[in-house]
N, C-alpha and C positions, 0 to 999 in steps of 0.2 A: 501185499502190493509188490514188495521186493521180489517175491517168487515169480510173479507175472513177468517182470522185466527180465529175470534170469532166463526164462524160456523163450524170449523173443527171437532168439537166433534161429528158431525153427521156421519162422515166417517164410523166408525165401525157399526153403527146401521142401515144404509140403507139396507145392505144385510140381516140383522136379520129380517127385516120386511117381506121379502119374505119367509123365513123359518117359521115364525109364521103363515102367511096366508096359506101356504100349509098345515101345521099341523092342523090348525083350520078347513080348508076346508075338509081334509080327515076325521076329527073327526065328523063334523056336516053334511057335504054334500058330502059324498064319491063318489056317482055316478056322480054328476055334476062336481066335481073337477077332476075326472079321465077323463071325456069326454073332458075337456078343458086343458089337460095336456100340450100341446104345448104352451099354453098361459103362463103357469108358467115358462117354460124355457125362453121364450121371456122376461118376467119380470126379471128373474135372470140376464140375459145378460144386460138388460137395466139399472138396478140398479147399477151393477158393472161398466158399462160404465160411468154413472154419477160420481161415485166415482173416476174413472180414470181421467176424465176431471178435477174434483176438485183437484186431486193430482198433475196433470201436472201444473195447475195454481199455486199451492203452490210452486212447484219446481222452476218455472220460477221466482217467487218472491224471493225465496231463492238465486238464482243465481244473480239476479239484485241488491238486497238490503242487502244481508248478515244479515238477521234478524233471531233471534231465538225467538220463541214465546212459552211460557208455561203458562197454566192456570190451577189452582187447586182450589178445594173447600173442606172444611172440612167435613168429614163424621162422625168420632168418636172423641170426645174430652173428656178426663177423666183425671183430675189432670195433671200429666206430660206427659201423653200419648196422642198423636194426630195422627190420620190417615187421610190422604188426598187422594183424587182421582182427576185426571185431565188428561190433554193431553199435549204432547210436540211435537212441530213441529220444526225440525232442518234438516240439510242436510241428515243425516242418515235416519231419518224418511221418508223424501220425496223420497229418493232412493228406500227404501223398499216398499213404497206405490205404486210407479209406477211399480215396478217389480211384486208385487202381483196382481195388477189389470190387467196389460196387459196380463200376462200369464194366469190369471184366466179367462178373457173374452174369449181368444182363446180356452182354454180347455172346457169352457161351450158350445161354438159354436160346437166344435168337439163332445162333449158328446151328444148333441141333436140327432145326427144321430147314433152315436155309441151305445147309450143305448135305442134307440127308441123302440125296440121290447122287452125290459126287463120289467118284471112285476113290478119291483121296481123303475120305471122311476121317479116318483114324490118323492119318498123317497131319491133317489139319489140327486136330485136338492135341496131338503130341506137340506140335509146334507152338500152339497157343499156350499150353501149360509151361513150356520152356520159356516162352516170351514173358509170361507172368513172373516166373522165377527170376529172370534177368532184371526186370523192372523193380521187383521187390528188393532184390539184392542191391540194386543201385541206390535206392532211396534210404536204405538202412546202413550204407557203408559209413565207416568211421574215419576214412582217410582218402587221400586223392588217388593213390595207386589202386586201392580197392574199387573206387568209383570207375577208374579207367578199365579195369577188367570187366566189370558188369556193363560198362558203356559199350564195349566191343561186342559183348554177347547180345545186347539189344540190337546192335547193327546187324549181326549175323542173323538173328531171328527175323528182323524186318526184311532182309534179303530173301529168306526162305518163304515168308508169307506173301510179300509183294509178288514174287515169282512163283506163287503156288501152282498156277496153271502154266508151267514152264514150257509146255508143248506149243503154246501160242507165242510166236516170235515177239509180238508187241509186249507181252508180259515178261519174257526173258530179257528184253532190252530195258524194260522199266526197272527191274530189280538190279540189273547191272549198273544202271545210271544212278539209282539210289545208293548203291554200295560204294561206287567210285566217288560220288560227290561227298558222301559222309566221310570217306577216308581222308579227303583233303582237310576237313576240319579236325578230324581225329588225330591226324599227324601233328597238327599245330597244338592240340590239347596235350599230347604226349610230351612235346618239346617244352611246353609251358610248365607241366608238372615237374619235369627234370630240372628246368631252370630254377624254379622256386625251391626245389630240394637242395640245389647247389648253393642257393643264397641262405636258406634257413637251416638246412640239415634235418628237416622233418617233413613227413607227409601228413601228419595229424592236423586237423583243422584248427584246434585251439592253439597248439604250439605254433603253427604257421602264422596265425594272425598276430599273436603276441610278439614273436621274434621279429617279424617283418615290421610291425609298428615301432618296435624299439629301434631297429636299424634305421628306419626312415627318420624318426624323431631326432636321432643323434647324427644324422647325415653320414652314416657308415656304409652306404650302399649306393651304387650307380643308378640314378633315377631312370636313365634311358634303358638300361638292361631290365630293370624291374617292370617298366611300362611295356617293353617288348614281350616279356614273359606273360604279363596280364593279357595283352592282346592275343597271344597264342592260346591262352586258356579260353578266352572268349570265342575264339574261332570254332572251338568244339561245339559251343552252344549255338553259334550261327548256323552250322550245318545241320545239327540235330533238330533245331526248332524252325528250320526252313526260313531263315532270315536272309535278306538280300546281302550278298549276291549268290549265296549257296542254296537258294530256294528251288532251283530248277527240277529237283527230283520229286517234289511233292505232288504236282498234278499227274505225273506219269505213274506214281505209286497207286493211282486209282485202278490200275489194271488188276490188282489183287481182288479177292472176294470182298463184297461190301462189308461184312462183319470186321474184316481186317482194317478197312478204311475207318470204321467207327472206333476201333480200339486204338490204332496207331495215331490217328489224326485228331483224337478227342482228349484222351486222358493219359496216354502212356508215352510213346516215343517222342512226339513233338513237345510234350511237357517236360521231358528230361532236360532239355536245354534251359528252360525257364528255371527248373529246380536247381541246376548247377549254378546259374548266376545268383539265385537267391542264397544258396549255400555259401558262395564265395563273395557275397556282397560286402562284408566287412573288409576284405582284402582289396576289392575294387575301389572302395570309398577313400582309402588312404593313398591311392595312386593318382597323381595329377592327370587330368584329361581323359581317363578311361571311362568315367561316368558319362562324359559328353559323347564319347564314341558309342556307348551303349544306347543312349537316347537317340542319337543320329541314325544308327542302324534301325532302331525301332520305328522312327517316323517314316523313313524311306520304305520300310517293309509294309507299314500301314497303307501308304498310298499305292505302292505297286500291287499289293494283293487285291485292293478294291478295284483298281482300274483294270486289272487283268481278268477279273471275274465278269466284266460287263458283257463280253461277246461269246462266252462259253456256251456250247450247245449240249455238252455232256453234263448231266445233272451232278455227278460226283466231282467232276473237275471244277465246276462252279463252287461247290461247297469246299473243295480243297483250297482254292484261292481265298475263300472267306476265312478259312482256318489260318492261312498265312497272315492275313490282315489283322485278325484278332490276336495272334501271337505277337505281332508288332506292337499292339496296344500294351501288352504285358511287358515287353522289352522297354517301351517308352517309360512305363511306370517305374521299372527298375533303374533306368538311367536317371530318373528324377529322385531316386532314393526311396521311393514308396514301395517297399516290398510287400506291405500289407495289401495295397491296392492290386498289385500284380497277382498275388496269390488269390485274392478274392475273385478277380476276373478269370483266373485259371480254373477255379472251382465252378463258377457259374457257366463259363463257356464250355467246359468239358461235358456237362450234362445236357446243355442245349444242343451242342454240336453232335453228341452221340445220338440224341433224339432225331436230328435232321438226317444223319447218315443212315440210321436204321429205318427211318421213314422212306428215304430214297431207295433203300434195299427192298422195302415192301412194295414200292411202286415198280421197281425193276422186276421183282418176282411176279407181280400181277401182269405186267406187260408181256412177260415171256410165256404166259398162258395163251396168248393170241396166236392163232395159226399164221405162220409165215413171218413171224418177227424174229430177227436175228439178235444176238446179244448186243451188237452195236446199236441197233435201233431201240432196244429196250432201255438204253441209258440216254438216248438222244431226245432232248426236249422238243426237237423239231417234230417228232412223231408222237407227241403226247398231247394233252389237252382234254378238258371235259371229264376228268376222272372223278369229280366230286360225287356223282351219282353212284359210282361203282366201288369206290374205296373211301367211304365217308369217314371211317375211323382214322385211317392213315392221313387223310386230308386234314382233319381237325388237329391231329397231333402235329403234323408238319406246319400247319399255320401257327400254332402256339410257339414252336421252335423258331419260326421265322420272325414272329413278333418279338420274341425274347432277344434274338440276335440283332434286331433292328433297334433295340433300346426303348421298347414301349413298356411303361410301368403297368402293373407291379411285377412283371416277369423278371427272371433271375438276372440276365445280363444288363438290364437297365441300371441296377444299383451299382454294380462294379464298374461298368463303362462310364457312367456319369461321374463317379468319383475320380477316375483317371482324367476325364475331360476337364473337370473343374481344377484339378491340380496342375494341368498343363499351362493354364494362363499364368500362374505364378512362376513357372519355370522358363517359358519362352513363348511370347505372343505368336511368333511365326509357326512354331510347332503346334500351338493351340489351334490356329486357323486351319492348318492341314488336318489335324486330328478331328476337328468339328466338321469340316467339309466331308471327310471320309466317313464320318458317322452317318451323314445324310445319304452318301453314296451307298453305304452298306444297306440301308433300308431299301434303296432303289433296286440294287441287283438281287437282293434276297427275295423281294416281292416279284421281280421279273421271273425268278426260278419258280416261285409258287404259282403265279398266274399262268405261265406257259404249261405247267404240269397239270394243274387241277381245274382251272377255270375255263370258261368258254364252252365250246362244243367238242364233240368227240373227234377232234382233229378236223382240219379243214377239208379233208377228203374222206368222208365216210358215206355210207349208203343208208339213208333213212327209209324205213319201210312203213312209215305212218300213213302214207297215202296223200300227204300234204306237200305241196310245192313250197320249198323253203330254202333259203340261202343264208349262210353265215359268213361273216368276214372276220378274220382274226389276224391282226397285224402283229407279227412276232419279231419284226426286224426293223429297227428304226434307222439303221446306219445307211442303207442304200446299196451295199455291195458286200461280197464275201471274199476277201482276199485278192480278187482280180479286179482290174480297172473296168469300170463300166461308164459309158457315156450318158446313159439315160438317167436323168436326175429325178425322175418320178419315183414316188414311194411305191414299192411293189406290194400288191395285195393279191392274195390267192382267193379266187372265187370258185364256187361250185354250184351247179344247178342240180338240186336233188330230184331224182327221177320218181315217177309215180310208182305206187305199190305193185301194179300189174306188169311193170316192166321187168326185164331180166335183171338179176342182181349184179352188183359190182359194175354198173354201167356209168361211166363218167364222160363228161364233155370232152371231145377230142380237141377242141380249140382251147388253148391255154395262153395266158399272158406270159411274158418273159418272167421267169420265176428264179429267184436267187437260190443258191444251194442251201442257205440258212433257213429258207421257208419250207414248210412241210411238203414233202415230195408227193405229187399227185398220183404217182404210180404205186404208192404203198398205202393202201387204206388202213385206217386204224381199226375200223369195224369190218370184219370179213363176213359177207353174206353170200351164201351159195344157194343156187336154185336147182333142186333135183326134182323135176316134175312139179308137183304142188307143195313140196316140202321145202322149207327154208331152214338153213342151219346158220345160226348167228353166234359169232365168237366175241364175247365181251371180256374185258379185264375183270378180275374178281378180287374181292377183299382177301387179304392174307389170312392164314390160319391163326388160331388163338395163340399158338406157341410163338409166332412172330409178333403178334399184337401185344402180348403181355409185357415184354420188356419195354416196348414203346410207351405203353400206358404208365408204367412205373417211372420212366424218364419224364413223362409229362408232369407227374407229381413233383419230381425234383426241380423241373423248370419253373413250376409255379411257386415253390416254397423255399428253395435253397438260398435265394437272394436275401431272405430275411435274417440270415445268421450274421450279417454285417451292418445292420442299421439300428442305431440308437435314436429313438424319437420321443419327444415330449417327456424327457427325463426318465423314461423306462429303458433300462439297460438291456437291450436286446443284442448288443454287439458281442455275440459269442466268439466271433473270430478274433477280436482283439484280446479277449481273455485267453483264448487258445494259444495265441502266439507270444504271450508275455514272457515265458521263461526261456525262449529260444536263445541259444548261445550266439547266434549270428544275426539276430534281428534287433537293431537298435530301437528302443522304445520310441514310438511315434505318436503324434497326436492324430488319432483317427478323426476323420471329418465328421465329428458328432453333430447331429442336427438337433437343435434345441426346440424347434417348433416347426409346424408345417409351412409357415410363411417363408422361413429361410430355405426349407427344402424346395418349395415351389419356385422360389427365385433362382436357385441354382439349376433346377431341372427343366425349367420351361423352355429354354433355348434349345437344349439337346433334343427334347421331345418334339419341339416344333420342326427341327431339321429332319427328324425321323419321319414325321407325318408328311413333310414336303417331299421326301424321297419316295414314300409310299404313294402319294398322290401322282407324282410323275410316272411311276411304274404303272399305275392304273390308267393314266392318260394314254400311254403308249401301247400297253399290252392287253388292256381289258376290251373285249368286243363291245361296241356301243350300238351297233345296228344289226338287225337280222333280216331286214326286208331287202329283196333284190332291187326294188325300185329306188331305194335310197343309196345305191352303190356310188353313183356319181357325187352325191352330196357328201357322203362320208369320205370318199377319196380326196375330194377337194378340201374338205375341212382338215384332214390330217396333214396333207401336203403343206397347206398354208401355215398351220401352227408349228409344224416341225421346222419350217424355214425361218420362223420367228426365233426359235430357240437356237437352231444350229444352221450354219451355212453348209453347203455340200462339201466343201473342203474340210471343214471341221469334223463333220460326220465321218467322212472317209478316214481322216487322220486318227480320230478316236478309235474307230473300228480296227484299223490296221494295227494300231498300238496294242489293243486288247487281244485281237485274234492271233497276232504273232508273238504273244507273250512278252511284250515290251522289247522284242528283238534281242533279249538276253541269250536265248538258246542259239540264235543265229550268230551272235557275237562269239560265243564259245566255240561253235562249230567252225567258224571261219578263221578266227584268230588264235584260239588256243589249240583246239583239236587239229585244225588245218595247219597251224604253225608248227605244232609238234610233228605232224606228218611230213611237212616240208623239211624240217631239221633232220628227221630220221632218214628221209630220202637223200639228203646231202651227205650225212655221215655214212650211209650205205655206199654211196658212190665214192666217197673219200676212202673208205675202207677197202673197197674193191679195186679202185684204180691206183691209189697212192700206196697204202700199206701193203696190200697184196702185190701191187706192182713192184715195189722195192724188193720184197721177198722173192717174188718170181724172177725179177731181174738179176738178183744175186745168184740165184740158182742157174739161170740161163747163162750168165757170164762165166760161172765156174765150169759149166758144161762146155762152153765154147773154148775157154782157155785149156781145159783138159784135152779136148780134141786137137787143138793146135799143137800142144806139147807132145801129144801122142805121135803126131806125124813126124816130129823132129827126131824122136828116138830111133836109133838104128840097131840097138842090141849089143854094141861094142863097149866094153868097160873103159877102154882108153879114152873114148870120146866123152863118156860121162865124167871121167876124172879131169879131162881138159876143161870142160864146161864148169865143173865145180871149182877148180882152181882159178878160173877166169872170174867167176862171180865173187869169190873171196878176195881176189886182188882188187877188183873194182870197188868192193865195199870198203876195204882197208884204205884205198886211195881217197875215197870220198870222206871217210872218217878223219883222215890226216888233214885234208884240206879244210875241213870245217872246224877242227879243234886245235889247229896249230896256233902257236902264240904269234 
């Protein structure tokens, strides 16, 4: 066993070897390397699989023997300063290792097919392997300065992967936005690390906790300075885990390839902030008010993420805001001191959200097979609908992920989220109300995404060649407008009269109602039918290849089963997670919410499940097509308008939509007051520099030139005149000196 721990240092460096080999190959032997590019994908998967097996072995030993292993070696020694590097293997590390490797392997398998026709295929796998190295190095770090190094490497890799398609201006802007936003938090993290080193004289976690605890207990340190350093440390987690107010980079990061979205926004980059807070939780617990700040940021993020997901049209952006909200739940749990609940939700959410992102990638991949569909339309739910018949496996998997995230038992996220919700009542009733309300809202917007993508008909504007006259109505927009003011309070519905089979293809009614931008565009049919004489060519979306479906099906198993690692029921000790976390150096032993019988479980869970079903029901009410008969159009239109006005007034609908569609106005605030303010200050300093600083310099030069020209005209070339002037100046100077200093 000891030997296994001794070789744990190779975990971060195995994926690095693949990145180095790909880079060297592209530099020295580009043609041969590109011709064998599938081999490099296989090596990336193989190496990460070895790391996964190693990590599972370490975790089993952690559970059985409750051993914490730390190995360090000195790097810099100078007088009183000593910098050590090493690795730490404890339950928190082993959990993160398994999470990173399992999700990473599935994403790599998925990427082999998804990115196969991309010219940057090898660059993608080199970046992915280096990203895995950075994350593995981060979670195995034994001190703060080592964490910071790998923290920055993770940020660099995210910059490269989000901007993978850097020739697209929107992708280039997205990666810059992510990089700059994270640098704000990372600068605070660096200041916090240096501040605590100044206080304690150590970067090591164990020494840092013990020394700081001793100083605070004996009142030998300034509480304000300690709190400030703790807030600076926490700012790094705020930016990396997309917490309010540094969350603005997360939705724009969807411009990267979908496998990147699954990896970064499920189990790796955004999880790094949660990992950091869990690692430093013993430090935060002994500092007044910092735990309250963590829980406050968490509850604000929960609410913001859920409300901003309501009006998203891009399927990946909707899932991104969902990730933001779920990360808020984890941060709330940490603020309440429940690190076990936070880690439990981190695990269950990682697999469920990876399933949803890979499922969305399968949908996007299928939509791109349709003739005339641009990349923007292939991600826009406005141009989807009715995919159930064409991608049934993807649809079923996506539905399970949606149910899990909505909190429906017995799927994974139900167990972890319900644990956080129940604990919130004991912490703060106000926070609990917001958290429970958002749980119902989560079910609503997640099923909105599901219904708009898979249910209903093949978009509202398709050409049916069945020979039957039929009409479908699909209300995808309950708010009434899309960003711009409208005076019409009626609820917009898109109608289509399906033409007979013997008519020419792609013929649509020229007369259309006023249609909002958020409603499916009638000029872009989902189903393309072309008529060439007597032959018809039909373009349907197709189910993805087996290489894409295999990781999705594996994640379905995780979504179904992983929640059971944390539930003890009827005296049967199934709570593997609590056993796993027992020997951790930084997790205080907590009473897990053990359930003694099913009646207690039902009592705790019935309210949260009821809220989830209420959210699902409302989503079905607003987004599920109820009528398909053209004669019932007036009846349905009147029915929907009446019931919507019962729930929401026009002012409320518009206000909610404006809030969600405009991202809570946070980006507008930053652009107007921060970016715009900096530009105005820069313009003022530019004018001051040009007019005042340069003006003084240029004025002195001009004055010297003017004086020189004036003196030049006085000179006549006679030495006697110069001597007379010189003696006159000296006489005047001496006279002035005498008058000033005489007694």
